[in-house]
C-alpha positions, -999 to 999 in steps of 0.1 A, spaced: -641 492 -187 -670 467 -188 -695 495 -187 -678 513 -216 -678 481 -237 -714 474 -230 -724 509 -240 -703 507 -271 -715 472 -282 -752 477 -272 -765 486 -307 -747 457 -322 -754 431 -295 -789 423 -307 -778 418 -343 -750 396 -331 -774 373 -312 -802 372 -339 -781 368 -371 -761 338 -381 -747 330 -414 -761 300 -432 -727 283 -430 -726 288 -392 -762 276 -389 -755 245 -409 -724 237 -388 -743 242 -356 -771 219 -368 -745 193 -381 -727 194 -347 -759 188 -328 -768 158 -350 -733 144 -349 -732 146 -311 -766 127 -309 -752 100 -332 -721 97 -311 -742 93 -279 -763 66 -296 -732 47 -306 -719 49 -271 -751 34 -258 -747 5 -281 -712 -1 -268 -724 1 -232 -752 -24 -239 -729 -49 -256 -704 -47 -228 -733 -52 -203 -746 -83 -222 -711 -98 -223 -706 -92 -186 -740 -107 -178 -731 -138 -198 -698 -142 -179 -716 -138 -146 -742 -164 -156 -715 -188 -167 -696 -185 -135 -728 -189 -114 -737 -220 -134 -702 -235 -129 -704 -228 -91 -738 -245 -90 -724 -276 -108 -694 -279 -85 -718 -275 -54 -741 -302 -68 -712 -325 -76 -700 -323 -39 -734 -336 -26 -736 -363 -52 -703 -378 -42 -712 -378 -5 
């Protein structure tokens, strides 16, 4: 069956690969650009989450340092 289809479609296969309508080409181009924009926006979200997390870690470390220092000042 596969051999029969490949023999039948062989003359049309090259034309199917090389020819795209302008609408299909535009949609392909638009999809590529849109995916790139989505990935860039995801990177901004990841960076903003990382900055917020780093600020929380720094705040917790600073509070631990203050508590540690207060213990030695009382003694």
